[in-house]
RODO-2510 file (C-alpha; in nm, 4 decimals, decimal comma):
residues 263
     n   res          X          Y          Z
     1     m    -0,0042     0,0056     0,0209
     2     r     0,0861     0,3685    -0,0620
     3     l     0,1809     0,5976     0,1881
     4     n    -0,1258     0,8046     0,1890
     5     d    -0,3488     0,4799     0,1330
     6     i    -0,2173     0,3697     0,4619
     7     q    -0,2433     0,6899     0,6705
     8     e    -0,5993     0,7290     0,4962
     9     k    -0,7194     0,3128     0,6182
    10     f    -0,5337     0,4159     0,9890
    11     r    -0,7734     0,7572     0,9637
    12     d    -1,0862     0,5710     0,9280
    13     l    -1,0261     0,2734     1,1199
    14     m    -0,9656     0,5184     1,4093
    15     l    -1,2919     0,6857     1,3884
    16     d    -1,5260     0,4345     1,2523
    17     d    -1,7224     0,1393     1,4313
    18     p    -1,5134    -0,0204     1,6620
    19     a    -1,5880    -0,3221     1,4725
    20     a    -1,4253    -0,2512     1,1994
    21     l    -1,1130    -0,3297     1,4205
    22     e    -1,1686    -0,6736     1,4026
    23     s    -1,1311    -0,7288     1,0554
    24     v    -0,8736    -0,5390     0,9130
    25     p    -0,7883    -0,5554     0,5729
    26     d    -0,4803    -0,8012     0,4795
    27     d    -0,3365    -0,5298     0,2531
    28     f    -0,3275    -0,3022     0,5868
    29     a    -0,2329    -0,5378     0,8300
    30     a     0,0935    -0,6585     0,6332
    31     v     0,2412    -0,2960     0,7025
    32     f     0,3065    -0,3984     1,0639
    33     a     0,5035    -0,6306     1,2214
    34     e     0,3734    -0,9152     1,4089
    35     g     0,3895    -0,8875     1,7943
    36     d     0,2860    -1,0279     2,0720
    37     i    -0,0273    -0,8509     2,0874
    38     a    -0,2627    -0,8861     1,8325
    39     l    -0,2796    -0,6043     1,6228
    40     a    -0,6899    -0,5364     1,6757
    41     e    -0,5969    -0,4674     2,0293
    42     r    -0,2787    -0,2776     1,9505
    43     l    -0,5499    -0,0622     1,7214
    44     k    -0,8184    -0,0278     1,9762
    45     v    -0,5399     0,2019     2,2254
    46     y    -0,4630     0,4196     1,9544
    47     r    -0,8233     0,4353     1,8752
    48     s    -0,9043     0,5079     2,2582
    49     n    -0,6094     0,7737     2,2366
    50     i    -0,7345     0,9206     1,9840
    51     v    -1,1168     0,9797     2,0391
    52     g    -1,0313     1,0790     2,3836
    53     g    -0,7696     1,3961     2,2742
    54     i    -1,0326     1,4915     2,0235
    55     s    -1,2904     1,4939     2,2894
    56     d    -1,0776     1,6227     2,5753
    57     n    -1,0109     1,9318     2,3278
    58     f    -1,3733     1,9806     2,2304
    59     f    -1,4576     1,9346     2,5882
    60     k    -1,2572     2,2442     2,6919
    61     t    -1,5193     2,4292     2,4701
    62     f    -1,7962     2,4262     2,6819
    63     p    -1,7268     2,5804     3,0413
    64     l    -2,0598     2,6928     3,0749
    65     l    -2,2618     2,3198     2,9690
    66     e    -2,0242     2,1568     3,2125
    67     k    -2,1358     2,4129     3,4656
    68     l    -2,5449     2,3329     3,3502
    69     v    -2,4682     1,9095     3,3401
    70     g    -2,1818     1,8115     3,5482
    71     e    -1,8326     1,6714     3,3626
    72     d    -1,9482     1,3225     3,2907
    73     f    -2,2759     1,3788     3,1442
    74     l    -2,0643     1,6209     2,9410
    75     k    -1,7871     1,4000     2,8586
    76     q    -2,0192     1,0983     2,7455
    77     m    -2,2431     1,3572     2,4986
    78     i    -1,8792     1,5463     2,3718
    79     r    -1,7599     1,1437     2,2870
    80     a    -2,1023     0,9929     2,1600
    81     f    -2,0714     1,3175     1,9124
    82     v    -1,7182     1,2753     1,7922
    83     l    -1,7922     0,9234     1,7231
    84     a    -2,0562     0,9890     1,5414
    85     h    -1,9056     1,3153     1,3813
    86     p    -1,5446     1,2946     1,3538
    87     p    -1,3201     1,5916     1,2377
    88     s    -1,2729     1,6153     0,9118
    89     a    -0,9951     1,8637     0,8757
    90     g    -0,6502     1,8973     1,0926
    91     c    -0,7306     2,1885     1,3265
    92     l    -0,9898     2,1492     1,5596
    93     n    -1,0542     2,4896     1,6040
    94     a    -1,3026     2,5411     1,4075
    95     y    -1,4468     2,1828     1,4750
    96     g    -1,8054     2,1049     1,5990
    97     e    -2,0566     2,2908     1,3489
    98     g    -2,2767     2,0124     1,3797
    99     f    -2,2576     1,9624     1,7932
   100     p    -2,6041     2,1482     1,8762
   101     d    -2,8448     1,9696     1,6627
   102     f    -2,6847     1,6728     1,7908
   103     v    -2,7656     1,7870     2,1441
   104     r    -3,0843     1,8337     2,0458
   105     a    -3,1477     1,4769     1,9317
   106     y    -2,9218     1,3362     2,2485
   107     e    -3,1910     1,1444     2,4529
   108     p    -3,0175     1,1824     2,7792
   109     a    -3,0491     1,6001     2,6953
   110     q    -3,4270     1,5402     2,6266
   111     g    -3,5119     1,7164     2,9151
   112     l    -3,3250     2,0096     2,8651
   113     p    -3,4451     2,1431     2,5883
   114     y    -3,2031     2,5248     2,6568
   115     l    -2,9085     2,3172     2,6093
   116     p    -2,8372     2,3001     2,2071
   117     d    -2,9215     2,6917     2,2169
   118     m    -2,6624     2,6562     2,4836
   119     a    -2,4005     2,4760     2,2642
   120     a    -2,4480     2,7275     1,9852
   121     l    -2,3602     3,0162     2,2060
   122     e    -1,9974     2,8620     2,3193
   123     l    -1,9536     2,7655     1,9600
   124     a    -1,9820     3,1014     1,8641
   125     i    -1,7778     3,2217     2,1783
   126     n    -1,5239     2,9496     2,0156
   127     r    -1,5493     3,0832     1,6933
   128     a    -1,5205     3,4577     1,7447
   129     y    -1,1954     3,3949     1,9651
   130     y    -1,0650     3,2374     1,6845
   131     a    -1,1720     3,4349     1,3783
   132     p    -0,8889     3,5945     1,1580
   133     d    -0,8166     3,9769     1,2006
   134     d    -1,0260     4,2294     1,0396
   135     a    -1,0437     4,6170     1,0195
   136     a    -1,3264     4,8122     1,1846
   137     l    -1,5700     5,0206     0,9268
   138     n    -1,4851     5,3207     0,9540
   139     p    -1,7363     5,5759     1,0031
   140     q    -1,6157     5,8205     0,7600
   141     d    -1,6331     5,6111     0,5019
   142     l    -2,0379     5,5983     0,5760
   143     a    -2,0607     5,9844     0,5870
   144     a    -1,8781     6,0360     0,2081
   145     l    -2,1216     5,8143     0,0606
   146     s    -2,3737     5,9562    -0,1325
   147     e    -2,7394     5,8792    -0,0098
   148     t    -2,8455     5,6782    -0,3135
   149     t    -2,4931     5,4673    -0,3030
   150     l    -2,5329     5,4383     0,0888
   151     g    -2,8298     5,2657     0,0255
   152     e    -2,7472     5,0213    -0,2191
   153     r    -2,3889     4,9619     0,0174
   154     i    -2,3555     4,5832     0,1524
   155     l    -2,2867     4,6298     0,5201
   156     r    -2,0227     4,2954     0,6690
   157     l    -2,0651     4,2291     1,0065
   158     r    -1,7221     4,1385     1,1527
   159     t    -1,5754     3,8180     1,0437
   160     s    -1,6078     3,7136     1,4426
   161     a    -1,9383     3,8303     1,4700
   162     v    -2,2198     3,5616     1,4937
   163     l    -2,6179     3,6213     1,5694
   164     i    -2,7532     3,4210     1,7928
   165     s    -3,1375     3,4078     1,8879
   166     s    -3,3082     3,1683     2,1453
   167     p    -3,6572     3,1136     2,3065
   168     f    -3,4437     3,0809     2,6528
   169     a    -3,2439     3,3130     2,8582
   170     l    -2,9146     3,2394     2,7386
   171     d    -2,7632     3,5390     2,8619
   172     a    -2,8682     3,4904     3,2092
   173     l    -2,7743     3,1456     3,2046
   174     r    -2,4216     3,2318     3,0958
   175     k    -2,4367     3,4733     3,3743
   176     f    -2,5456     3,2189     3,6361
   177     c    -2,2310     3,0263     3,4947
   178     l    -1,9815     3,2158     3,5321
   179     e    -2,1257     3,3553     3,8621
   180     p    -2,3227     3,0778     4,0445
   181     e    -2,4585     3,3051     4,3396
   182     g    -2,8325     3,2720     4,4401
   183     l    -3,1046     3,1026     4,2494
   184     p    -3,0798     2,9933     3,8766
   185     p    -3,2797     3,2661     3,6583
   186     p    -3,6283     3,1879     3,4818
   187     i    -3,5192     2,9950     3,1634
   188     q    -3,8207     3,1040     2,9004
   189     k    -3,7264     3,4642     2,7354
   190     p    -3,6746     3,5066     2,4167
   191     t    -3,3081     3,6175     2,3816
   192     f    -3,1149     3,8146     2,0888
   193     l    -2,7318     3,8024     2,1229
   194     m    -2,4445     3,9003     1,9056
   195     v    -2,0924     3,7117     1,9981
   196     y    -1,8053     3,9213     1,8227
   197     r    -1,4458     3,9952     1,9356
   198     p    -1,4164     4,3674     1,8541
   199     l    -1,0376     4,3664     1,9737
   200     l    -0,8977     4,0880     2,1925
   201     a    -1,1477     3,9645     2,4491
   202     v    -1,4571     3,8072     2,2729
   203     e    -1,7864     3,9990     2,4034
   204     t    -2,1674     3,9036     2,3913
   205     l    -2,4165     4,1795     2,3535
   206     a    -2,7486     4,1286     2,3955
   207     l    -3,0034     4,2823     2,1574
   208     a    -3,3319     4,4206     2,0841
   209     e    -3,5408     4,2020     1,8269
   210     d    -3,5464     4,4888     1,5675
   211     e    -3,1793     4,5255     1,6153
   212     y    -3,1248     4,1417     1,5882
   213     s    -3,3277     4,1726     1,2754
   214     f    -3,2029     4,4072     1,1116
   215     l    -2,8420     4,2940     1,1845
   216     l    -2,9301     3,9535     1,0520
   217     d    -3,0707     4,0987     0,7054
   218     l    -2,7674     4,2773     0,6267
   219     s    -2,5354     3,9650     0,7623
   220     d    -2,7440     3,7663     0,4516
   221     g    -2,6425     4,0284     0,2419
   222     a    -2,9211     4,2947     0,1851
   223     p    -2,8352     4,6422     0,0666
   224     l    -2,8833     4,8610     0,3674
   225     a    -3,1516     5,0038     0,1848
   226     e    -3,3080     4,7002     0,1326
   227     a    -3,3057     4,5863     0,4812
   228     a    -3,3824     4,8813     0,6385
   229     g    -3,7678     4,8885     0,4498
   230     r    -3,7829     4,5173     0,6238
   231     v    -3,6890     4,6272     0,9706
   232     f    -3,9493     4,9640     0,9132
   233     d    -4,2006     4,6928     0,7874
   234     n    -4,1769     4,4817     1,1228
   235     f    -4,1014     4,7192     1,3763
   236     a    -4,2589     5,0387     1,2907
   237     r    -4,0588     5,1997     1,6367
   238     f    -3,7099     5,1159     1,4673
   239     d    -3,4567     5,4230     1,5195
   240     l    -3,2175     5,3622     1,1937
   241     q    -2,9890     5,6489     1,3385
   242     n    -2,9162     5,5393     1,6560
   243     f    -2,8775     5,1595     1,5671
   244     m    -2,5953     5,3443     1,3171
   245     q    -2,4217     5,6025     1,6153
   246     k    -2,4526     5,2388     1,8471
   247     h    -2,2537     5,0000     1,5755
   248     l    -2,0255     5,2222     1,4151
   249     a    -1,8966     5,3115     1,7758
   250     l    -1,8945     4,9398     1,8853
   251     e    -1,7070     4,8573     1,5459
   252     t    -2,0381     4,5519     1,4701
   253     f    -1,8552     4,6400     1,0839
   254     r    -1,6162     4,5460     0,8573
   255     a    -1,4109     4,7710     0,6668
   256     f    -1,4800     4,8485     0,3201
   257     s    -1,2548     4,6842     0,0632
   258     v    -1,0506     4,8767    -0,1153
   259     f    -1,0557     4,5603    -0,4067
   260     a    -1,4264     4,5111    -0,4212
   261     e    -1,7409     4,7487    -0,3833
   262     n    -1,9594     4,5094    -0,1342
   263     a    -1,6601     4,3615     0,0659
***
């Protein structure tokens, strides 16, 4: 077997059904020297170490979930996810995109309906932390545009920004996990959040529903005037001027690219 074939087969065996280790293909088995310990048993040790390493690394992403469900429960859930959805890339910083949906379907977590959204929040915090650096939009760049050009502009959110909505009080639950004093907060409360990294630290910002709706439309690529028209249709009292002042000060938007009109 060629080296890349051996590497691919080894990867597949490490992250496949454990039963696959009992019937290793002959051409792959021939690569390994015989020893006192059967090949299947040796591969099981490798597999345990690899799955354990991935699981331990992923576990560190979820300190809030650990506070909510405990270390043992979270480790079992994460190990089940890793086995069902192994990484497809060597870098694990962006691993776990499907984890909230997995948690939603995970039978032992069915009594904790807020858990998938808390998982999504922690993944957003992790994504924001590792997001590439970018520059914030300069208010003077907007002021230099004509009214027509401004309306046609697409305002891009910062690379680190993630918008999250939930019927549960994620921000209150997060605060309780970080400062576990007193009684747990009421769980049922519609919540709208933006997670982003304006400078070095990741921040979580609570949003009003109209504010969230407008940002979501902009993040989907709608031109400014088009997004403004929709938000006014749905929220007649939306204050566009206050919104722009607030989010330019927060540095929510990415600088215009000198190479592409709507970057």
